[in-house]
C-alpha positions as CSV (number, residue, x, y, z in Angstrom):
1,M,-20.9,-6.6,10.8
2,V,-19.7,-3.8,11.3
3,T,-17.4,-2.5,8.7
4,V,-14.6,-0.2,9.6
5,I,-13.1,2.4,7.6
6,D,-9.8,4.3,8.3
7,A,-10.3,7.8,7.3
8,D,-6.4,9.0,7.4
9,G,-5.7,10.4,4.2
10,L,-9.2,10.2,2.3
11,L,-10.6,12.9,0.7
12,L,-13.5,14.2,2.4
13,G,-16.5,14.6,-0.4
14,R,-15.6,11.3,-2.1
15,M,-15.5,9.3,1.2
16,A,-18.6,10.3,2.0
17,S,-20.6,9.9,-1.3
18,I,-18.8,6.4,-1.1
19,V,-20.1,5.8,2.6
20,A,-23.4,7.3,1.9
21,Q,-24.6,5.0,-1.2
22,R,-23.1,2.1,1.1
23,A,-25.5,3.1,4.0
24,L,-28.3,3.4,1.8
25,A,-27.8,-0.1,0.7
26,G,-28.0,-1.3,4.2
27,E,-24.4,-1.5,5.0
28,E,-23.4,-0.1,8.7
29,I,-20.6,1.9,8.7
30,A,-18.3,2.9,11.5
31,I,-15.5,5.6,10.2
32,V,-12.4,5.9,12.5
33,N,-9.8,8.8,12.6
34,A,-12.4,11.8,11.0
35,E,-9.7,14.3,12.0
36,K,-7.3,13.0,9.8
37,T,-9.6,13.2,7.1
38,I,-8.4,15.9,3.9
39,V,-10.4,18.7,2.1
40,S,-8.4,20.0,-0.8
41,G,-7.9,23.4,-1.7
42,N,-5.6,26.4,-0.6
43,K,-5.6,26.4,3.2
44,A,-7.2,30.1,3.9
45,Q,-10.1,29.6,1.5
46,V,-10.6,26.2,3.1
47,L,-10.8,27.8,6.6
48,A,-12.7,31.0,5.3
49,N,-15.6,28.6,4.1
50,Y,-15.7,26.5,7.2
51,T,-15.7,29.9,9.2
52,T,-18.8,31.2,7.1
53,K,-20.7,28.2,7.4
54,R,-20.1,28.1,11.4
55,E,-21.4,31.8,11.8
56,R,-24.2,31.3,9.7
57,G,-27.5,32.2,11.1
58,S,-28.2,33.0,14.9
59,R,-28.0,30.7,17.5
60,E,-31.6,30.3,18.1
61,G,-32.5,29.7,14.8
62,G,-29.7,27.9,13.0
63,P,-28.7,26.4,10.6
64,F,-26.3,25.0,13.3
65,F,-22.8,23.7,11.7
66,P,-20.5,21.6,14.0
67,R,-17.2,21.9,15.3
68,R,-15.9,18.4,16.2
69,P,-14.1,16.8,13.4
70,D,-16.5,13.3,13.8
71,H,-19.4,15.5,13.5
72,I,-18.5,17.9,10.7
73,V,-17.5,14.3,8.6
74,K,-21.2,12.9,9.7
75,R,-22.8,16.3,8.5
76,T,-20.7,16.2,5.3
77,I,-22.4,12.9,4.7
78,R,-26.0,13.7,5.9
79,G,-25.6,16.2,3.1
80,M,-25.2,13.1,0.5
81,L,-28.2,11.6,2.0
82,P,-32.0,12.0,1.5
83,Y,-32.0,12.5,5.5
84,K,-35.7,13.7,5.5
85,R,-36.7,10.8,4.4
86,E,-37.4,7.6,6.4
87,R,-35.1,5.4,4.3
88,G,-32.4,8.5,4.8
89,V,-33.1,8.5,8.4
90,A,-32.3,5.0,8.6
91,A,-29.3,5.0,6.6
92,F,-27.9,7.5,8.4
93,K,-28.3,5.8,11.9
94,R,-26.3,3.2,10.3
95,I,-23.4,5.5,10.0
96,K,-21.0,6.1,13.2
97,T,-17.9,8.3,13.2
98,Y,-15.3,8.8,16.0
99,V,-12.1,10.5,16.5
100,G,-9.4,8.4,16.7
101,V,-9.8,4.6,17.1
102,P,-12.4,3.8,20.2
103,M,-11.5,0.4,22.5
104,E,-14.2,-1.8,20.3
105,F,-12.3,-1.3,17.2
106,T,-8.5,-1.4,18.1
107,G,-7.2,-5.2,16.4
108,M,-10.3,-4.8,14.0
109,E,-9.4,-5.0,10.1
110,T,-9.8,-1.0,8.8
111,E,-10.4,-0.8,5.3
112,T,-9.5,2.5,3.1
113,L,-11.3,3.6,0.0
114,E,-9.0,3.9,-3.0
115,A,-11.6,5.9,-4.8
116,A,-11.1,8.6,-2.0
117,H,-7.1,8.5,-1.6
118,I,-5.1,11.2,-1.0
119,N,-2.8,9.7,-4.1
120,R,-6.0,11.3,-6.8
121,L,-5.1,15.0,-5.4
122,S,-2.6,16.3,-8.2
123,S,-1.7,19.2,-5.8
124,T,-0.9,19.1,-2.5
125,R,-2.8,22.2,-1.0
126,Y,-5.2,20.6,1.7
127,V,-6.6,20.9,5.2
128,T,-6.9,18.3,7.9
129,I,-10.3,18.3,9.4
130,G,-8.8,18.2,12.8
131,T,-6.7,22.1,11.2
132,I,-10.7,23.1,10.8
133,S,-11.9,22.0,14.0
134,N,-9.3,23.9,16.2
135,N,-9.9,26.5,13.6
136,L,-13.7,26.9,14.8
137,G,-12.9,26.7,18.1
138,A,-13.4,22.9,19.0
139,K,-11.7,21.2,22.0
140,Y,-12.0,17.2,21.0
């Protein structure tokens, strides 16, 4: 059974850590509306940080940083997993991320994580992953 999590209005780091723990415990998770996940902070500063991550390294040798919102979310979750070890690889395979809501998940009950919700933010400064992706040049 797949757990569907709606990422609309969820903080990226908090959501990623919760999803990583649950995946390591053996749960299969699908994250929908990845482009509506938020990163807290000053917009110019957040965009500059992600641009720096994207431009780091070389085209041939890496490190490679994704542009698409679903791939950025999955990469963030990967950073919270022991992805070079067998259990981390298995947990990473149990996680799927999607832009929007795919046909197979329409009508299914989605879960939202209260511990990662936007209501926890004290300020109104945040940027969506969709905005970051567009800034990096994604066409999703």
